[in-house]
C-alpha positions in Angstrom: 0.4 -15.7 63.1 -2.0 -18.3 61.2 -1.3 -18.9 57.6 -5.3 -18.5 56.7 -5.6 -15.2 58.7 -9.1 -15.5 59.9 -10.9 -15.1 63.1 -13.2 -17.9 64.0 -17.2 -16.6 63.9 -17.2 -18.0 67.6 -14.6 -15.3 68.7 -16.2 -12.5 66.7 -19.5 -13.2 68.5 -18.1 -13.4 71.6 -16.9 -9.5 71.9 -20.3 -8.4 72.5 -21.3 -10.6 75.3 -17.6 -9.9 76.9 -18.8 -6.3 76.7 -22.0 -6.9 78.4 -20.1 -8.7 81.0 -17.7 -6.2 81.7 -20.6 -3.4 81.8 -22.3 -6.0 84.2 -19.5 -6.5 86.4 -18.6 -2.6 86.8 -22.7 -1.9 87.2 -22.5 -4.5 89.9 -19.4 -3.2 91.9 -20.7 0.4 91.7 -24.3 -0.7 93.0 -22.7 -2.6 96.0 -20.7 0.6 96.7 -24.0 2.0 98.4 -23.2 -0.5 100.9 -20.1 1.3 102.0 -20.3 4.0 104.7 -17.5 6.3 103.5 -18.1 6.2 99.8 -21.1 7.1 97.9 -22.3 4.7 94.8 -20.1 5.7 91.9 -22.2 5.8 88.5 -21.6 2.6 86.2 -19.7 3.4 83.2 -22.0 3.4 80.0 -21.0 1.9 76.8 -19.0 5.0 75.4 -17.0 5.1 78.3 -16.0 1.4 77.8 -15.1 2.2 74.1 -13.3 5.1 75.2 -11.1 2.9 77.7 -10.6 0.1 74.8 -9.2 2.5 72.4 -6.7 3.8 74.8 -5.8 0.0 75.5 -4.6 -0.2 71.7 -2.0 2.7 72.2 1.6 1.9 70.8 2.7 0.0 68.1 2.4 -3.9 67.8 4.7 -6.2 66.3 4.6 -9.7 65.1 7.5 -12.5 64.9 10.9 -11.1 65.1 13.8 -13.5 63.8 17.7 -12.7 63.8 19.7 -14.4 60.9 22.1 -17.3 61.9 24.9 -15.4 61.2 23.5 -12.7 63.9 24.0 -9.5 61.3 20.3 -9.1 60.2 16.9 -9.1 62.0 13.4 -9.8 60.1 10.3 -8.8 61.8 6.4 -8.7 61.0 4.6 -5.5 61.2 1.0 -4.3 61.0 0.3 -2.5 57.7 -2.9 -1.1 56.3 -4.8 -3.8 54.7 -2.5 -6.6 56.1 1.1 -7.4 57.5 4.5 -6.8 56.2 8.1 -7.8 56.5 10.9 -5.6 57.4 14.5 -6.5 57.3 17.6 -4.6 58.8 20.9 -5.0 60.2 21.0 -5.8 63.9 22.9 -2.7 64.9 20.3 -0.2 63.1 16.6 -1.0 62.8 15.9 2.2 61.3 17.5 1.1 58.0 14.7 -1.4 57.2 13.6 -3.0 53.9 10.5 -4.4 53.0 10.4 -8.0 51.7 7.3 -9.2 49.8 5.5 -11.3 47.4 3.6 -8.4 46.5 3.6 -7.8 42.7 3.7 -3.8 43.5 4.9 -1.8 45.9 1.4 -0.4 46.9 0.0 -3.9 47.2 -0.2 -5.2 51.0 -0.8 -8.7 51.9 -0.9 -10.8 55.1 2.7 -12.1 55.1 4.6 -14.0 58.4 5.9 -17.0 59.5 9.4 -16.3 59.2 12.2 -18.9 58.8 16.1 -18.0 57.9 18.2 -20.2 55.9 21.1 -21.9 57.7 23.7 -19.6 55.9 21.5 -16.5 56.3 21.4 -16.0 52.8 17.6 -16.5 52.4 14.1 -16.0 54.3 11.2 -18.1 53.8 7.6 -16.9 54.8 4.0 -17.6 54.1 2.1 -14.7 52.0 -1.5 -14.4 50.5 -0.2 -12.2 48.1 -1.2 -14.3 45.2 -4.9 -14.1 45.9 -5.0 -11.7 49.1 -7.2 -12.5 51.9 -7.1 -16.2 50.4 -4.8 -19.0 50.7 -0.9 -18.7 51.9 1.9 -20.2 50.4 5.5 -20.4 50.9 7.8 -17.8 49.4 11.7 -17.6 49.4 13.6 -14.3 49.4 17.3 -14.2 48.7 17.2 -10.6 50.1 18.6 -9.6 46.7 17.2 -7.7 43.7 16.3 -11.1 42.3 12.3 -11.6 42.5 10.9 -13.5 45.5 9.9 -17.3 44.3 6.6 -18.8 45.3 7.5 -22.5 46.4 4.3 -24.0 46.7 0.6 -24.2 45.6 -1.3 -25.1 49.0 -4.9 -25.4 50.1 -5.3 -25.4 54.0 -3.9 -24.1 57.0 -0.2 -23.6 57.2 1.9 -22.3 59.9 5.8 -23.1 61.5 8.2 -23.0 58.7 11.8 -24.2 59.5 14.4 -25.0 57.3 16.2 -28.2 56.9 19.9 -28.1 58.5 21.2 -28.4 54.9 19.2 -25.6 53.4 17.6 -27.9 50.6 14.1 -28.0 52.3 11.5 -26.1 54.5 9.3 -28.1 56.6 6.0 -26.5 58.0 2.6 -27.9 59.5 0.0 -28.4 57.1 -3.8 -29.1 57.4 -4.6 -29.9 53.6 -8.0 -28.7 53.0 -8.7 -27.0 56.3 -11.5 -25.0 57.1 -10.0 -23.4 60.3 -6.8 -23.5 62.3 -5.8 -26.6 64.1 -6.2 -27.0 67.8 -8.6 -27.5 70.5 -8.9 -23.6 71.4 -10.3 -22.8 67.7 -14.0 -22.6 66.5 -15.1 -25.6 64.8 -17.8 -26.2 62.5 -20.9 -27.9 63.8 -20.3 -31.8 64.0 -22.2 -34.0 61.3 -22.1 -37.4 60.7 -20.0 -39.7 63.2 -18.4 -37.7 65.7 -14.6 -38.0 65.7 -14.4 -39.8 62.4 -16.4 -37.7 59.6 -15.0 -34.3 58.7 -11.7 -35.0 61.0 -9.1 -32.1 59.9 -5.6 -33.6 60.1 -2.0 -31.3 60.6 0.9 -33.1 59.0 4.4 -31.9 58.6 4.9 -30.9 54.6 8.2 -30.5 53.0 8.9 -27.9 50.2 12.2 -27.9 47.9 13.9 -24.7 48.4 15.1 -25.3 44.6 11.9 -26.3 43.0 11.6 -24.9 39.5 8.0 -23.9 39.6 5.4 -23.9 42.5 3.8 -27.3 43.1 2.1 -29.1 46.2 4.4 -30.0 49.0 5.4 -33.5 50.1 3.3 -34.7 53.2 6.1 -36.5 55.4 4.4 -37.5 58.4 1.4 -40.3 58.2 -2.1 -39.5 57.5 -3.4 -41.1 60.6 -1.2 -38.8 62.9 -2.0 -35.4 63.9 1.2 -33.4 64.6 1.4 -30.6 67.0 5.1 -29.6 67.0 8.5 -31.0 65.2 12.3 -30.3 64.4 14.8 -31.5 62.1 17.3 -34.0 62.8 20.9 -32.7 62.4 21.6 -34.3 59.1 18.5 -33.4 57.6 17.2 -36.9 56.9 14.7 -37.3 59.7 12.1 -35.5 61.9 10.9 -35.7 65.3 7.5 -34.8 66.4 4.8 -34.8 69.1 1.8 -36.2 67.6 -1.6 -38.2 68.6 -4.4 -40.0 66.8 -7.0 -38.0 65.0 -8.9 -35.9 65.9 -6.0 -33.4 67.1 -8.7 -31.4 69.1 -9.2 -34.3 71.7 -5.9 -35.9 72.0 -2.9 -33.9 72.5 -3.3 -34.6 76.1 -2.3 -38.1 75.3 0.3 -37.2 72.5 3.7 -39.4 71.8 7.2 -38.5 70.6 7.8 -40.0 67.4 11.0 -39.9 65.0 10.4 -40.7 61.2 13.4 -40.9 58.8 12.1 -39.1 55.5 10.1 -41.6 53.3 10.3 -43.9 56.3 7.7 -45.1 58.9 7.0 -43.2 62.0 8.3 -44.9 65.2 7.1 -44.2 68.9 10.1 -43.1 71.0 8.3 -42.2 74.0 4.7 -42.7 75.3 4.0 -40.7 78.5 1.1 -42.8 79.2 3.2 -46.1 79.1 6.4 -45.0 81.2 6.8 -45.0 84.9 7.9 -42.5 87.1 7.1 -38.6 87.2 6.2 -38.1 83.7 3.4 -40.9 83.6 0.5 -39.8 82.1 1.6 -36.1 81.4 2.2 -33.8 78.3 5.2 -33.4 76.3 6.3 -30.4 74.2 9.0 -28.9 71.9 11.0 -31.6 71.0 14.6 -30.7 70.1 17.0 -33.1 68.5 20.9 -32.6 70.0 23.5 -32.0 67.7 25.0 -35.4 67.5 21.6 -36.8 66.9 21.6 -39.2 69.6 19.1 -37.4 72.3 15.8 -35.5 71.8 15.1 -33.1 74.5 11.6 -32.0 75.4 9.6 -30.2 78.1 7.4 -32.7 80.0 4.8 -32.1 82.9 1.3 -31.0 83.4 0.0 -28.8 80.7 -3.6 -27.4 80.0 -3.5 -26.8 76.6 -1.2 -27.1 73.6 0.7 -24.2 73.3 0.6 -23.1 76.7 3.9 -24.9 77.6 5.4 -25.4 81.3 7.2 -28.3 83.0 10.5 -30.2 83.5 13.4 -30.6 80.9 13.5 -34.0 79.8 15.8 -36.1 77.5 15.1 -39.3 75.8 17.4 -41.4 73.4 16.3 -40.8 69.9 16.2 -44.6 69.8 13.7 -44.8 72.5 14.2 -46.0 76.1 13.5 -44.5 79.5 13.3 -40.7 79.9 15.4 -38.8 82.1 14.6 -35.4 84.0 17.2 -33.0 84.3 15.4 -30.7 86.6 13.3 -32.4 89.3 12.5 -29.9 91.9 13.5 -27.0 90.1 11.1 -24.1 91.4 10.5 -22.8 88.0 8.5 -24.0 84.7 10.6 -24.6 81.4 8.6 -23.4 78.2 11.3 -23.6 75.7 14.5 -25.1 75.0 17.4 -25.1 72.3 20.8 -27.3 72.4 24.0 -25.5 72.6 26.1 -28.5 72.3 25.6 -32.0 73.2 26.4 -31.6 76.7 24.3 -27.7 77.0 21.1 -26.7 76.7 19.5 -23.3 76.9 16.3 -22.8 78.7 13.3 -20.1 78.8 11.6 -20.6 81.9 9.2 -18.7 84.0 10.8 -18.2 87.6 7.7 -16.8 89.8 6.6 -13.6 88.0 9.9 -13.5 86.2 10.9 -14.8 82.6 14.3 -15.7 82.6 16.9 -17.5 79.9 19.3 -20.0 81.7 21.9 -22.6 80.5 21.9 -26.0 81.5 25.1 -28.0 81.6 24.7 -32.0 81.7 27.8 -33.9 82.9 27.9 -37.6 82.0 30.4 -39.9 84.1 30.5 -43.0 82.1 32.5 -45.2 84.6 30.0 -44.2 87.1 26.8 -44.4 84.5 25.3 -41.1 86.1 24.3 -38.0 84.8 24.2 -34.9 86.7 22.9 -31.3 85.9 24.0 -27.7 86.5 22.5 -24.7 86.1 24.1 -21.7 85.6 22.8 -18.2 87.1 20.1 -16.5 84.5 21.7 -15.0 81.4 18.7 -12.5 82.1 15.6 -12.4 84.3 12.7 -9.9 83.4 9.5 -9.2 85.5 7.8 -9.2 81.9 6.8 -11.3 78.8 9.5 -12.6 76.3 9.2 -14.3 73.0 9.8 -14.2 69.4 6.1 -14.9 68.5 6.4 -18.6 67.6 6.3 -20.8 70.6 5.6 -20.0 74.4 8.9 -18.0 75.3 10.5 -18.9 72.4 13.5 -16.9 71.4 15.4 -16.4 68.4 19.3 -17.1 68.4 22.3 -16.8 66.2 23.7 -20.1 65.0 26.8 -20.0 67.6 24.2 -18.7 70.4 26.1 -15.7 71.2 23.1 -13.3 70.6 19.6 -14.1 71.4 16.8 -11.7 70.1 13.3 -11.4 71.5 10.0 -9.0 72.3 9.6 -8.1 75.6 7.1 -5.8 77.7 5.6 -5.3 81.1 2.3 -3.9 82.5 4.1 -0.7 82.8 6.2 -0.4 79.4 5.1 -1.6 75.6 6.7 -3.8 73.6 10.4 -3.5 72.0 12.8 -5.7 70.4 15.8 -6.7 72.9 19.3 -8.6 72.3 20.9 -10.6 74.9 24.6 -11.1 74.1 26.7 -13.9 75.5 30.3 -13.7 76.2 32.2 -17.3 75.7 32.1 -19.0 78.9 36.1 -19.2 78.7 36.3 -15.5 79.1 35.4 -13.0 81.5 33.0 -11.1 79.3 29.6 -10.3 80.7 26.1 -10.9 79.3 24.3 -7.9 78.2 21.0 -6.9 76.9 20.3 -4.0 74.6 17.2 -2.6 73.3 17.6 -2.8 69.7 13.9 -0.9 68.7 12.4 2.2 69.5 8.9 1.6 68.2 6.9 2.8 71.2 9.4 5.6 72.7 7.3 8.2 74.6 4.1 6.0 74.7 2.6 5.8 78.3 0.0 3.4 79.6 -3.6 4.7 80.2 -3.8 2.8 83.2 -2.4 2.7 86.6 1.0 1.4 87.8 1.5 -2.8 88.7 3.4 -4.4 91.3 4.3 -7.8 91.8 3.1 -9.3 95.2 3.8 -12.3 97.1 2.0 -14.0 99.8 1.8 -17.4 101.9 -1.3 -20.0 101.7 -0.9 -23.2 103.4 2.7 -24.2 102.7 3.2 -22.7 99.3 4.5 -18.8 98.5 1.8 -17.5 96.0 3.1 -14.6 93.2 0.4 -12.3 91.7 0.2 -9.2 90.1 -1.6 -5.9 91.3 -2.5 -3.2 89.1 -3.7 -0.1 90.7 -6.1 2.5 89.5 -5.5 4.9 87.2 -4.8 8.5 88.9 -4.5 6.2 92.0 -5.1 8.2 95.2 -3.7 6.6 98.4 -6.4 8.7 100.6 -9.7 7.1 98.7 -11.1 3.7 98.8 -11.2 1.9 95.5 -13.0 -1.2 94.4 -11.0 -4.8 93.9 -11.7 -7.0 90.8 -9.8 -10.5 91.3 -9.2 -11.9 87.6 -8.2 -15.4 87.4 -6.0 -16.8 84.4 -7.2 -19.7 82.3 -5.6 -23.0 82.3 -5.1 -23.8 85.1 -1.4 -24.7 84.1 -0.6 -21.4 82.8 0.1 -18.1 84.3 -0.3 -14.4 84.2 2.9 -12.6 83.0 3.2 -9.1 83.1 2.5 -8.0 79.4 1.5 -4.7 77.6 -2.1 -3.8 77.2 -5.1 -6.2 77.3 -8.8 -6.9 76.1 -11.8 -6.2 77.7 -11.6 -8.2 80.6 -8.3 -7.5 81.5 -6.3 -5.5 84.3 -5.2 -2.4 82.0 -9.6 -2.2 81.2 -10.7 -2.1 84.5 -7.8 -0.2 86.1 -8.6 2.4 83.5 -12.4 2.6 85.0 -10.9 3.1 88.3 -10.5 -0.5 90.0 -7.6 -2.3 91.9 -7.1 -5.7 89.9 -5.7 -8.5 91.4 -4.1 -11.2 89.0 -3.1 -14.3 91.0 -1.2 -17.3 89.7 -2.3 -19.7 92.8 -1.6 -23.5 92.9 -1.8 -25.0 89.5 -0.2 -22.2 87.6 3.2 -22.4 86.1 6.0 -20.6 87.9 7.0 -22.4 90.7 7.9 -25.7 89.4 6.2 -29.1 88.8 4.8 -29.6 92.3 2.9 -26.4 92.5 1.7 -26.6 88.9 0.0 -30.2 90.2 -0.7 -29.0 93.4 -4.6 -28.7 92.5 -5.0 -32.0 90.9 -8.4 -33.7 92.2 -8.6 -30.5 94.0 -10.1 -27.8 91.7 -11.6 -25.1 93.5 -10.2 -25.8 97.0 -6.7 -25.3 97.3 -6.5 -22.8 94.7 -9.2 -20.9 96.1 -7.7 -20.5 99.4 -4.5 -19.1 97.6 -6.9 -16.5 96.1 -8.6 -15.4 99.1 -5.3 -15.2 100.7 -3.9 -13.0 98.2 -7.0 -11.0 98.5 -6.5 -10.7 102.3 -2.8 -9.4 101.5 -4.2 -6.9 99.0 -6.7 -5.4 101.4 -3.9 -5.1 104.3 -1.7 -2.9 102.3 -4.1 -0.8 100.1 -7.2 1.1 100.2 -9.8 -1.5 99.4 -13.6 -1.1 99.8 -14.1 -4.6 101.0 -17.9 -4.2 100.2 -16.8 -3.7 96.4 -14.7 -6.9 95.6 -15.4 -8.8 92.6 -14.2 -12.0 90.8 -14.1 -12.7 87.1 -12.2 -15.1 84.9 -12.0 -16.9 81.3 -12.0 -20.7 81.1 -10.3 -22.1 84.4 -10.9 -18.4 85.8 -14.5 -19.0 84.7 -14.8 -22.2 86.6 -13.0 -20.8 89.7 -15.4 -17.7 89.3 -18.7 -20.0 89.4 -17.2 -22.3 92.2 -15.9 -19.4 94.4 -19.6 -17.9 94.7 -20.8 -21.4 96.1 -18.0 -21.2 99.0 -17.7 -17.5 100.3 -19.7 -14.6 100.3 -16.7 -12.6 100.2 -17.4 -11.6 96.4 -20.0 -9.2 95.6 -20.4 -9.6 91.8 -19.0 -12.4 89.9 -18.9 -12.6 86.0 -17.7 -16.2 84.5 -16.6 -16.4 81.1 -16.5 -20.0 79.2 -16.1 -21.8 82.2 -16.7 -25.4 83.4 -20.2 -25.8 84.9 -20.7 -29.3 84.7 -18.0 -31.9 85.2 -19.6 -35.0 83.7 -21.0 -33.3 80.4 -17.6 -31.7 80.0 -16.1 -35.0 80.2 
């Protein structure tokens, strides 16, 4: 949830063109149905039919970020409300006993409030709110969750996100683009360039600090330097320094060459790791999610080939906080790590994508000082879910109690709407088993308006490829159906089972009577770095073979009309759509969104 709560104009204009594309795709599929000998051409859906389907996609209740207090006793979360969003806080044991926490002057006032952060002692909750001027600038507020008024800590002008308390509780750090006209990042719509491109009008995201004991609101302290665009950060355990991933401005262009820095508060930034300069398997790749070890000696991070900042996947790496050679803790592991957190100096919790499953694992680091070796072992998954997980912050991030005995997250699948869950861990020295509990029942009784989904796997070249097949609504095995192949963006990303979707989505097409295949071909996350990097310098060839092998698998197992198979996708999926129709006659209709058609001009 952003601090400015604005939808870029480019995204708003895009909706109409997507609806047009969806109508064209459906019409083309149905027109090509005339070629099938056993099925008469169906009438293409009109705009009212599309609108009805879209209304069905939004069924159920959607929630935002969820955060458990460090003592594990309370849960805070974001709900959508009339005119904005609101914060609810309740005991973990009974979410029905929730109270609203707000900066609103009156109970009936609704603002946009979110980006939650608990204080280390669970005694206060920091959040951003635009209640001072609804619909305008957000500021940082602090609530002690008592009868005392909520305190405003800052006077800001710009984009803000990702608040995090210092371990000593005296400060809240957050990402801040002073004077921003839009959210930071390469995927946000930007204003028309003017002046010297890359030099004029550049907006730089920095780490800012707010004093939790400030007597009155004021401007924050800008902690990171003005010549670095910061993407993600973490506090040192002694609250005296920061670790962050940053690059030279403009940030929209340079995340792919970002470096890892440490900086003492009030000191100079120090490069700890520059992937472009190291040797080995991390050379030239991306880094994300820096996390400082409890003793302050080591920084762990995710490293690998990533297409976009925020879509994280790779191996688990560590490097000395003083710099030096990085160490890969998970070489050859057939999964993609997305988020991590230290339990102790020797143990890490890691969220990872394993095939079509989202799972949490514990990694143990064993250091043999005499032999000068480090080995790692992975415990069995604490949980493994054929669906999406996350707490609303980073990709697959979870909210944990301070002792890591409780992890809270949101989860959903194509077949089940979003709810809160808790994974409770027994101590390693006991025989208590780990178990998961559903905490919320926001969407009890809500059923999908589309068909069931299944996970499929197939062989392509030397790879085992995974994908999702969504069946038509009211599926009848005795009938023939058209198939839409929907390719995800990235390519270093993955399609994960999750509730709902937009206009170009499996639920939408399923509700209109189509089978939908969402493949995760080579280049995707979920099967390790070798798989993610397998389409480097081979875009469109091996990955297209993976997709076509998936179509073969579906046609062999389900009643698909081969004369009504179509292809669509966005970004990398748009590129694959444009490329595929130059290589095969397999697809009778194709709609490409935001794809690359000219590599030279793109570069």
